[in-house]
N, CA, C and O atoms as a printed pandas DataFrame, in Angstrom:
     atom_number atom_name residue_name chain_id  residue_number  x_coord  y_coord  z_coord
0              1         N          MET        A               1   86.879   93.328  120.706
1              2        CA          MET        A               1   88.042   92.780  120.041
2              3         C          MET        A               1   88.383   93.669  118.839
3              4         O          MET        A               1   87.565   93.840  117.936
4              5         N          SER        A               2   89.578   94.223  118.836
5              6        CA          SER        A               2   90.015   95.116  117.776
6              7         C          SER        A               2   90.946   94.369  116.822
7              8         O          SER        A               2   91.871   93.679  117.249
8              9         N          THR        A               3   90.688   94.517  115.549
9             10        CA          THR        A               3   91.552   93.881  114.558
10            11         C          THR        A               3   92.334   94.948  113.814
11            12         O          THR        A               3   91.863   96.069  113.622
12            13         N          GLU        A               4   93.503   94.588  113.412
13            14        CA          GLU        A               4   94.373   95.490  112.651
14            15         C          GLU        A               4   93.779   95.714  111.261
15            16         O          GLU        A               4   93.472   94.743  110.569
16            17         N          PRO        A               5   93.608   96.971  110.832
17            18        CA          PRO        A               5   93.072   97.212  109.489
18            19         C          PRO        A               5   94.022   96.689  108.413
19            20         O          PRO        A               5   95.241   96.693  108.584
20            21         N          GLN        A               6   93.450   96.249  107.326
21            22        CA          GLN        A               6   94.229   95.720  106.211
22            23         C          GLN        A               6   94.306   96.769  105.102
23            24         O          GLN        A               6   93.379   97.564  104.940
24            25         N          PRO        A               7   95.398   96.779  104.340
25            26        CA          PRO        A               7   95.502   97.747  103.236
26            27         C          PRO        A               7   94.457   97.471  102.156
27            28         O          PRO        A               7   94.084   96.324  101.910
28            29         N          LEU        A               8   93.997   98.540  101.520
29            30        CA          LEU        A               8   93.047   98.399  100.419
30            31         C          LEU        A               8   93.714   97.782   99.192
31            32         O          LEU        A               8   93.067   97.091   98.405
32            33         N          ALA        A               9   95.009   98.038   99.038
33            34        CA          ALA        A               9   95.773   97.477   97.916
34            35         C          ALA        A               9   97.234   97.373   98.330
35            36         O          ALA        A               9   97.712   98.163   99.143
36            37         N          THR        A              10   97.942   96.395   97.768
37            38        CA          THR        A              10   99.371   96.230   98.037
38            39         C          THR        A              10  100.114   96.046   96.717
39            40         O          THR        A              10   99.547   95.642   95.701
40            41         N          HIS        A              11  101.392   96.358   96.777
41            42        CA          HIS        A              11  102.265   96.193   95.613
42            43         C          HIS        A              11  103.606   95.681   96.120
43            44         O          HIS        A              11  104.128   96.179   97.117
44            45         N          GLU        A              12  104.160   94.695   95.440
45            46        CA          GLU        A              12  105.490   94.170   95.780
46            47         C          GLU        A              12  106.534   94.946   94.978
47            48         O          GLU        A              12  106.522   94.923   93.747
48            49         N          PHE        A              13  107.433   95.631   95.680
49            50        CA          PHE        A              13  108.434   96.492   95.061
50            51         C          PHE        A              13  109.626   95.679   94.573
51            52         O          PHE        A              13  110.108   94.782   95.265
52            53         N          HIS        A              14  110.098   96.009   93.360
53            54        CA          HIS        A              14  111.329   95.442   92.812
54            55         C          HIS        A              14  112.232   96.624   92.453
55            56         O          HIS        A              14  111.810   97.499   91.696
56            57         N          PRO        A              15  113.457   96.674   92.973
57            58        CA          PRO        A              15  114.333   97.841   92.777
58            59         C          PRO        A              15  114.566   98.237   91.327
59            60         O          PRO        A              15  114.751   99.420   91.038
60            61         N          ASP        A              16  114.563   97.287   90.417
61            62        CA          ASP        A              16  114.804   97.619   89.017
62            63         C          ASP        A              16  113.511   97.978   88.274
63            64         O          ASP        A              16  113.537   98.182   87.060
64            65         N          ARG        A              17  112.381   98.055   88.990
65            66        CA          ARG        A              17  111.098   98.388   88.364
66            67         C          ARG        A              17  110.380   99.485   89.149
67            68         O          ARG        A              17  109.220   99.334   89.531
68            69         N          LEU        A              18  111.077  100.572   89.379
69            70        CA          LEU        A              18  110.527  101.713   90.099
70            71         C          LEU        A              18  109.283  102.257   89.407
71            72         O          LEU        A              18  108.336  102.673   90.075
72            73         N          GLU        A              19  109.277  102.259   88.088
73            74        CA          GLU        A              19  108.131  102.814   87.346
74            75         C          GLU        A              19  106.840  102.049   87.632
75            76         O          GLU        A              19  105.757  102.632   87.578
76            77         N          ASP        A              20  106.937  100.746   87.937
77            78        CA          ASP        A              20  105.745   99.967   88.299
78            79         C          ASP        A              20  105.166  100.442   89.627
79            80         O          ASP        A              20  103.949  100.544   89.779
80            81         N          ALA        A              21  106.046  100.733   90.588
81            82        CA          ALA        A              21  105.592  101.230   91.885
82            83         C          ALA        A              21  104.962  102.616   91.747
83            84         O          ALA        A              21  103.954  102.909   92.389
84            85         N          LEU        A              22  105.554  103.464   90.913
85            86        CA          LEU        A              22  104.992  104.798   90.687
86            87         C          LEU        A              22  103.628  104.699   89.992
87            88         O          LEU        A              22  102.720  105.470   90.305
88            89         N          ALA        A              23  103.479  103.773   89.069
89            90        CA          ALA        A              23  102.183  103.563   88.411
90            91         C          ALA        A              23  101.147  103.052   89.410
91            92         O          ALA        A              23   99.982  103.445   89.349
92            93         N          PHE        A              24  101.563  102.178   90.329
93            94        CA          PHE        A              24  100.666  101.695   91.382
94            95         C          PHE        A              24  100.180  102.858   92.243
95            96         O          PHE        A              24   98.989  102.952   92.543
96            97         N          LEU        A              25  101.086  103.735   92.639
97            98        CA          LEU        A              25  100.702  104.892   93.450
98            99         C          LEU        A              25   99.718  105.786   92.699
99           100         O          LEU        A              25   98.732  106.247   93.274
100          101         N          LYS        A              26   99.976  106.022   91.453
101          102        CA          LYS        A              26   99.098  106.878   90.660
102          103         C          LYS        A              26   97.708  106.255   90.513
103          104         O          LYS        A              26   96.698  106.951   90.614
104          105         N          ARG        A              27   97.665  104.960   90.277
105          106        CA          ARG        A              27   96.400  104.264   90.071
106          107         C          ARG        A              27   95.582  104.163   91.365
107          108         O          ARG        A              27   94.371  104.384   91.345
108          109         N          THR        A              28   96.222  103.837   92.471
109          110        CA          THR        A              28   95.488  103.618   93.724
110          111         C          THR        A              28   95.190  104.906   94.481
111          112         O          THR        A              28   94.308  104.925   95.339
112          113         N          ARG        A              29   95.895  105.955   94.184
113          114        CA          ARG        A              29   95.667  107.220   94.888
114          115         C          ARG        A              29   94.225  107.702   94.727
115          116         O          ARG        A              29   93.666  108.295   95.650
116          117         N          GLY        A              30   93.634  107.459   93.597
117          118        CA          GLY        A              30   92.259  107.858   93.352
118          119         C          GLY        A              30   91.237  107.091   94.186
119          120         O          GLY        A              30   90.092  107.526   94.309
120          121         N          GLU        A              31   91.634  105.959   94.759
121          122        CA          GLU        A              31   90.728  105.150   95.579
122          123         C          GLU        A              31   90.615  105.676   97.007
123          124         O          GLU        A              31   89.719  105.274   97.749
124          125         N          LEU        A              32   91.513  106.566   97.390
125          126        CA          LEU        A              32   91.504  107.105   98.750
126          127         C          LEU        A              32   90.969  108.532   98.753
127          128         O          LEU        A              32   90.918  109.196   97.718
128          129         N          ARG        A              33   90.576  108.985   99.929
129          130        CA          ARG        A              33   90.192  110.387  100.106
130          131         C          ARG        A              33   91.487  111.203  100.177
131          132         O          ARG        A              33   92.535  110.730   99.737
132          133         N          ASN        A              34   91.428  112.413  100.721
133          134        CA          ASN        A              34   92.629  113.244  100.850
134          135         C          ASN        A              34   93.691  112.502  101.645
135          136         O          ASN        A              34   93.420  111.970  102.722
136          137         N          LEU        A              35   94.896  112.473  101.104
137          138        CA          LEU        A              35   95.988  111.799  101.795
138          139         C          LEU        A              35   96.372  112.585  103.036
139          140         O          LEU        A              35   96.445  113.813  103.005
140          141         N          ARG        A              36   96.618  111.871  104.134
141          142        CA          ARG        A              36   96.889  112.523  105.408
142          143         C          ARG        A              36   98.301  112.259  105.916
143          144         O          ARG        A              36   98.985  113.186  106.350
144          145         N          LYS        A              37   98.741  111.011  105.868
145          146        CA          LYS        A              37  100.065  110.690  106.412
146          147         C          LYS        A              37  100.675  109.512  105.676
147          148         O          LYS        A              37   99.990  108.732  105.015
148          149         N          THR        A              38  101.986  109.414  105.815
149          150        CA          THR        A              38  102.755  108.328  105.229
150          151         C          THR        A              38  103.638  107.730  106.314
151          152         O          THR        A              38  104.300  108.452  107.059
152          153         N          ARG        A              39  103.641  106.433  106.392
153          154        CA          ARG        A              39  104.544  105.725  107.304
154          155         C          ARG        A              39  105.553  104.951  106.470
155          156         O          ARG        A              39  105.195  104.215  105.551
156          157         N          VAL        A              40  106.824  105.135  106.814
157          158        CA          VAL        A              40  107.899  104.447  106.116
158          159         C          VAL        A              40  108.587  103.525  107.116
159          160         O          VAL        A              40  109.213  103.988  108.070
160          161         N          TRP        A              41  108.470  102.244  106.899
161          162        CA          TRP        A              41  109.107  101.219  107.723
162          163         C          TRP        A              41  110.423  100.835  107.056
163          164         O          TRP        A              41  110.766  101.385  106.009
164          165         N          LYS        A              42  111.155   99.912  107.639
165          166        CA          LYS        A              42  112.386   99.434  107.006
166          167         C          LYS        A              42  112.096   98.654  105.729
167          168         O          LYS        A              42  112.924   98.614  104.818
168          169         N          ASN        A              43  110.923   98.038  105.666
169          170        CA          ASN        A              43  110.629   97.145  104.543
170          171         C          ASN        A              43  109.301   97.428  103.842
171          172         O          ASN        A              43  108.874   96.637  103.001
172          173         N          ARG        A              44  108.635   98.549  104.174
173          174        CA          ARG        A              44  107.375   98.861  103.496
174          175         C          ARG        A              44  107.017  100.330  103.642
175          176         O          ARG        A              44  107.538  101.041  104.502
176          177         N          LEU        A              45  106.112  100.761  102.775
177          178        CA          LEU        A              45  105.627  102.136  102.734
178          179         C          LEU        A              45  104.107  102.083  102.805
179          180         O          LEU        A              45  103.474  101.358  102.038
180          181         N          GLN        A              46  103.516  102.851  103.728
181          182        CA          GLN        A              46  102.068  102.890  103.860
182          183         C          GLN        A              46  101.594  104.328  103.687
183          184         O          GLN        A              46  102.162  105.248  104.276
184          185         N          ILE        A              47  100.540  104.522  102.870
185          186        CA          ILE        A              47   99.970  105.844  102.631
186          187         C          ILE        A              47   98.529  105.829  103.116
187          188         O          ILE        A              47   97.719  105.029  102.648
188          189         N          PHE        A              48   98.203  106.729  104.070
189          190        CA          PHE        A              48   96.893  106.784  104.727
190          191         C          PHE        A              48   96.101  107.996  104.263
191          192         O          PHE        A              48   96.669  109.040  103.940
192          193         N          ASP        A              49   94.769  107.843  104.235
193          194        CA          ASP        A              49   93.913  108.986  103.951
194          195         C          ASP        A              49   93.250  109.462  105.252
195          196         O          ASP        A              49   93.571  108.966  106.332
196          197         N          VAL        A              50   92.337  110.412  105.146
197          198        CA          VAL        A              50   91.703  111.000  106.327
198          199         C          VAL        A              50   90.810  110.008  107.068
199          200         O          VAL        A              50   90.500  110.225  108.240
200          201         N          ASN        A              51   90.394  108.934  106.419
201          202        CA          ASN        A              51   89.566  107.903  107.056
202          203         C          ASN        A              51   90.388  106.744  107.607
203          204         O          ASN        A              51   89.829  105.748  108.068
204          205         N          ASN        A              52   91.704  106.868  107.562
205          206        CA          ASN        A              52   92.649  105.820  107.975
206          207         C          ASN        A              52   92.618  104.593  107.068
207          208         O          ASN        A              52   93.117  103.536  107.453
208          209         N          ASP        A              53   92.044  104.712  105.877
209          210        CA          ASP        A              53   92.208  103.680  104.859
210          211         C          ASP        A              53   93.616  103.867  104.298
211          212         O          ASP        A              53   94.133  104.985  104.274
212          213         N          TYR        A              54   94.228  102.793  103.855
213          214        CA          TYR        A              54   95.594  102.936  103.344
214          215         C          TYR        A              54   95.918  101.885  102.289
215          216         O          TYR        A              54   95.242  100.865  102.156
216          217         N          PHE        A              55   96.974  102.177  101.550
217          218        CA          PHE        A              55   97.556  101.195  100.658
218          219         C          PHE        A              55   99.035  101.094  100.969
219          220         O          PHE        A              55   99.603  101.958  101.638
220          221         N          GLU        A              56   99.659  100.023  100.473
221          222        CA          GLU        A              56  101.008   99.678  100.940
222          223         C          GLU        A              56  101.873   99.183   99.787
223          224         O          GLU        A              56  101.412   98.480   98.887
224          225         N          ILE        A              57  103.143   99.576   99.846
225          226        CA          ILE        A              57  104.156   99.027   98.949
226          227         C          ILE        A              57  105.130   98.248   99.821
227          228         O          ILE        A              57  105.748   98.812  100.724
228          229         N          GLN        A              58  105.266   96.966   99.556
229          230        CA          GLN        A              58  106.126   96.090  100.344
230          231         C          GLN        A              58  107.453   95.882   99.627
231          232         O          GLN        A              58  107.508   95.812   98.399
232          233         N          GLY        A              59  108.523   95.784  100.414
233          234        CA          GLY        A              59  109.831   95.501   99.837
234          235         C          GLY        A              59  110.729   96.709   99.677
235          236         O          GLY        A              59  111.826   96.586   99.132
236          237         N          VAL        A              60  110.294   97.876  100.137
237          238        CA          VAL        A              60  111.119   99.084  100.110
238          239         C          VAL        A              60  110.838   99.859  101.388
239          240         O          VAL        A              60  109.714   99.864  101.889
240          241         N          GLY        A              61  111.864  100.511  101.907
241          242        CA          GLY        A              61  111.705  101.280  103.141
242          243         C          GLY        A              61  112.701  102.409  103.218
243          244         O          GLY        A              61  113.370  102.723  102.234
244          245         N          TYR        A              62  112.805  103.022  104.384
245          246        CA          TYR        A              62  113.660  104.206  104.514
246          247         C          TYR        A              62  115.147  103.956  104.297
247          248         O          TYR        A              62  115.849  104.912  103.965
248          249         N          PRO        A              63  115.690  102.736  104.460
249          250        CA          PRO        A              63  117.116  102.573  104.151
250          251         C          PRO        A              63  117.453  102.731  102.665
251          252         O          PRO        A              63  118.612  102.964  102.321
252          253         N          SER        A              64  116.469  102.609  101.789
253          254        CA          SER        A              64  116.707  102.684  100.343
254          255         C          SER        A              64  116.565  104.114   99.835
255          256         O          SER        A              64  115.633  104.819  100.222
256          257         N          ARG        A              65  117.480  104.546   98.973
257          258        CA          ARG        A              65  117.387  105.884   98.356
258          259         C          ARG        A              65  116.206  105.977   97.390
259          260         O          ARG        A              65  115.763  107.082   97.074
260          261         N          LEU        A              66  115.691  104.854   96.919
261          262        CA          LEU        A              66  114.552  104.858   96.004
262          263         C          LEU        A              66  113.268  105.339   96.683
263          264         O          LEU        A              66  112.301  105.691   96.008
264          265         N          ILE        A              67  113.260  105.355   98.011
265          266        CA          ILE        A              67  112.071  105.799   98.736
266          267         C          ILE        A              67  111.762  107.266   98.438
267          268         O          ILE        A              67  110.606  107.681   98.512
268          269         N          VAL        A              68  112.772  108.045   98.105
269          270        CA          VAL        A              68  112.591  109.473   97.799
270          271         C          VAL        A              68  111.614  109.654   96.636
271          272         O          VAL        A              68  110.723  110.500   96.709
272          273         N          ASP        A              69  111.767  108.880   95.575
273          274        CA          ASP        A              69  110.870  108.991   94.424
274          275         C          ASP        A              69  109.432  108.635   94.791
275          276         O          ASP        A              69  108.490  109.267   94.312
276          277         N          LEU        A              70  109.267  107.626   95.638
277          278        CA          LEU        A              70  107.925  107.214   96.038
278          279         C          LEU        A              70  107.268  108.256   96.947
279          280         O          LEU        A              70  106.080  108.544   96.804
280          281         N          LEU        A              71  108.033  108.817   97.874
281          282        CA          LEU        A              71  107.490  109.846   98.756
282          283         C          LEU        A              71  107.113  111.102   97.980
283          284         O          LEU        A              71  106.092  111.729   98.263
284          285         N          ASP        A              72  107.927  111.463   97.013
285          286        CA          ASP        A              72  107.615  112.630   96.177
286          287         C          ASP        A              72  106.332  112.410   95.372
287          288         O          ASP        A              72  105.588  113.357   95.115
288          289         N          ALA        A              73  106.078  111.178   94.981
289          290        CA          ALA        A              73  104.897  110.884   94.158
290          291         C          ALA        A              73  103.589  111.091   94.912
291          292         O          ALA        A              73  102.545  111.299   94.294
292          293         N          VAL        A              74  103.636  111.038   96.245
293          294        CA          VAL        A              74  102.420  111.244   97.044
294          295         C          VAL        A              74  102.510  112.523   97.876
295          296         O          VAL        A              74  101.805  112.670   98.874
296          297         N          ASP        A              75  103.379  113.448   97.462
297          298        CA          ASP        A              75  103.507  114.772   98.099
298          299         C          ASP        A              75  103.742  114.698   99.605
299          300         O          ASP        A              75  103.085  115.393  100.380
300          301         N          THR        A              76  104.675  113.860  100.005
301          302        CA          THR        A              76  105.025  113.718  101.421
302          303         C          THR        A              76  105.992  114.810  101.837
303          304         O          THR        A              76  106.898  115.167  101.085
304          305         N          VAL        A              77  105.795  115.340  103.042
305          306        CA          VAL        A              77  106.670  116.368  103.599
306          307         C          VAL        A              77  107.751  115.660  104.419
307          308         O          VAL        A              77  107.453  115.040  105.440
308          309         N          TYR        A              78  108.996  115.754  103.973
309          310        CA          TYR        A              78  110.117  115.092  104.648
310          311         C          TYR        A              78  111.412  115.797  104.263
311          312         O          TYR        A              78  111.429  116.635  103.361
312          313         N          LYS        A              79  112.492  115.452  104.951
313          314        CA          LYS        A              79  113.813  116.000  104.634
314          315         C          LYS        A              79  114.590  114.950  103.834
315          316         O          LYS        A              79  114.984  113.923  104.387
316          317         N          PRO        A              80  114.809  115.193  102.551
317          318        CA          PRO        A              80  115.478  114.194  101.708
318          319         C          PRO        A              80  116.873  113.802  102.199
319          320         O          PRO        A              80  117.289  112.658  102.014
320          321         N          ASP        A              81  117.596  114.726  102.816
321          322        CA          ASP        A              81  118.963  114.416  103.246
322          323         C          ASP        A              81  119.022  113.506  104.467
323          324         O          ASP        A              81  120.078  112.941  104.753
324          325         N          SER        A              82  117.910  113.348  105.202
325          326        CA          SER        A              82  117.939  112.488  106.388
326          327         C          SER        A              82  116.943  111.339  106.325
327          328         O          SER        A              82  116.770  110.628  107.315
328          329         N          ILE        A              83  116.292  111.141  105.203
329          330        CA          ILE        A              83  115.275  110.094  105.101
330          331         C          ILE        A              83  115.855  108.697  105.300
331          332         O          ILE        A              83  115.173  107.828  105.845
332          333         N          CYS        A              84  117.076  108.461  104.880
333          334        CA          CYS        A              84  117.679  107.130  104.984
334          335         C          CYS        A              84  118.377  106.867  106.312
335          336         O          CYS        A              84  118.897  105.772  106.529
336          337         N          ASP        A              85  118.396  107.858  107.208
337          338        CA          ASP        A              85  119.035  107.681  108.511
338          339         C          ASP        A              85  118.284  106.652  109.347
339          340         O          ASP        A              85  117.056  106.576  109.300
340          341         N          ALA        A              86  119.024  105.871  110.103
341          342        CA          ALA        A              86  118.421  104.858  110.972
342          343         C          ALA        A              86  117.651  105.530  112.113
343          344         O          ALA        A              86  117.948  106.660  112.498
344          345         N          THR        A              87  116.669  104.820  112.637
345          346        CA          THR        A              87  115.883  105.301  113.761
346          347         C          THR        A              87  115.629  104.148  114.721
347          348         O          THR        A              87  115.657  102.984  114.321
348          349         N          ASP        A              88  115.382  104.470  115.995
349          350        CA          ASP        A              88  115.098  103.431  116.970
350          351         C          ASP        A              88  113.603  103.104  117.038
351          352         O          ASP        A              88  113.200  102.217  117.789
352          353         N          ARG        A              89  112.792  103.804  116.270
353          354        CA          ARG        A              89  111.359  103.538  116.213
354          355         C          ARG        A              89  111.073  102.473  115.151
355          356         O          ARG        A              89  111.942  102.120  114.354
356          357         N          ASP        A              90  109.845  101.975  115.158
357          358        CA          ASP        A              90  109.454  100.972  114.162
358          359         C          ASP        A              90  109.334  101.580  112.775
359          360         O          ASP        A              90  109.646  100.925  111.781
360          361         N          TYR        A              91  108.882  102.838  112.699
361          362        CA          TYR        A              91  108.670  103.497  111.417
362          363         C          TYR        A              91  108.852  105.003  111.558
363          364         O          TYR        A              91  108.896  105.539  112.666
364          365         N          LYS        A              92  108.956  105.671  110.419
365          366        CA          LYS        A              92  108.992  107.132  110.364
366          367         C          LYS        A              92  107.644  107.574  109.800
367          368         O          LYS        A              92  107.142  106.991  108.840
368          369         N          GLU        A              93  107.063  108.612  110.407
369          370        CA          GLU        A              93  105.751  109.078  109.964
370          371         C          GLU        A              93  105.845  110.522  109.500
371          372         O          GLU        A              93  106.458  111.360  110.161
372          373         N          PHE        A              94  105.229  110.805  108.354
373          374        CA          PHE        A              94  105.263  112.137  107.755
374          375         C          PHE        A              94  103.865  112.542  107.325
375          376         O          PHE        A              94  103.014  111.688  107.081
376          377         N          LYS        A              95  103.629  113.826  107.233
377          378        CA          LYS        A              95  102.363  114.341  106.722
378          379         C          LYS        A              95  102.426  114.444  105.214
379          380         O          LYS        A              95  103.503  114.533  104.624
380          381         N          ASN        A              96  101.256  114.430  104.601
381          382        CA          ASN        A              96  101.149  114.598  103.154
382          383         C          ASN        A              96  100.551  115.958  102.843
383          384         O          ASN        A              96   99.965  116.609  103.709
384          385         N          GLY        A              97  100.707  116.376  101.601
385          386        CA          GLY        A              97  100.096  117.618  101.172
386          387         C          GLY        A              97  101.082  118.727  100.904
387          388         O          GLY        A              97  100.728  119.904  100.968
388          389         N          ARG        A              98  102.317  118.368  100.606
389          390        CA          ARG        A              98  103.334  119.370  100.304
390          391         C          ARG        A              98  102.869  120.213   99.123
391          392         O          ARG        A              98  102.339  119.689   98.143
392          393         N          ARG        A              99  103.068  121.496   99.225
393          394        CA          ARG        A              99  102.684  122.413   98.157
394          395         C          ARG        A              99  103.911  123.193   97.708
395          396         O          ARG        A              99  104.818  123.458   98.496
396          397         N          TYR        A             100  103.924  123.552   96.443
397          398        CA          TYR        A             100  105.021  124.329   95.888
398          399         C          TYR        A             100  104.549  125.758   95.634
399          400         O          TYR        A             100  103.401  125.963   95.237
400          401         N          PRO        A             101  105.404  126.741   95.853
401          402        CA          PRO        A             101  105.006  128.108   95.533
402          403         C          PRO        A             101  104.808  128.276   94.027
403          404         O          PRO        A             101  105.431  127.585   93.220
404          405         N          TRP        A             102  103.941  129.196   93.676
405          406        CA          TRP        A             102  103.652  129.440   92.269
406          407         C          TRP        A             102  104.939  129.779   91.541
407          408         O          TRP        A             102  105.739  130.570   92.042
408          409         N          ALA        A             103  105.149  129.213   90.397
409          410        CA          ALA        A             103  106.291  129.470   89.509
410          411         C          ALA        A             103  107.629  129.041   90.106
411          412         O          ALA        A             103  108.668  129.559   89.697
412          413         N          ALA        A             104  107.633  128.120   91.052
413          414        CA          ALA        A             104  108.882  127.661   91.650
414          415         C          ALA        A             104  109.769  126.965   90.622
415          416         O          ALA        A             104  110.989  126.938   90.779
416          417         N          ASP        A             105  109.179  126.411   89.584
417          418        CA          ASP        A             105  109.942  125.679   88.590
418          419         C          ASP        A             105  110.374  126.537   87.398
419          420         O          ASP        A             105  111.011  126.036   86.471
420          421         N          ARG        A             106  110.033  127.811   87.419
421          422        CA          ARG        A             106  110.384  128.699   86.307
422          423         C          ARG        A             106  111.817  129.170   86.421
423          424         O          ARG        A             106  112.309  129.423   87.521
424          425         N          VAL        A             107  112.472  129.284   85.314
425          426        CA          VAL        A             107  113.847  129.769   85.275
426          427         C          VAL        A             107  113.805  131.276   85.052
427          428         O          VAL        A             107  113.186  131.762   84.106
428          429         N          MET        A             108  114.456  131.984   85.917
429          430        CA          MET        A             108  114.479  133.449   85.815
430          431         C          MET        A             108  115.770  133.906   85.175
431          432         O          MET        A             108  115.980  135.106   85.001
């Protein structure tokens, strides 16, 4: 008998309190091993590590433009211009571990 794994931690998202969700991500990220993938549903965000442990933010999903800030906070690899597009699947899945080239933020 297989049971569905439960998130290690959850957070209820409120659109006018994005900073609370970002603080939750920062605080709980240390409880997981290397982040491996992110699943974005219509109404929730799940972040998985290499052991398939995960945490979840409920109340926000890919239809919301606020999802961009949350995905950036966990270094998710995705296309910002199409993240809010509808899909016929239950969720959108992305890999984590985006890296920036050295000095990408420097002004030349």
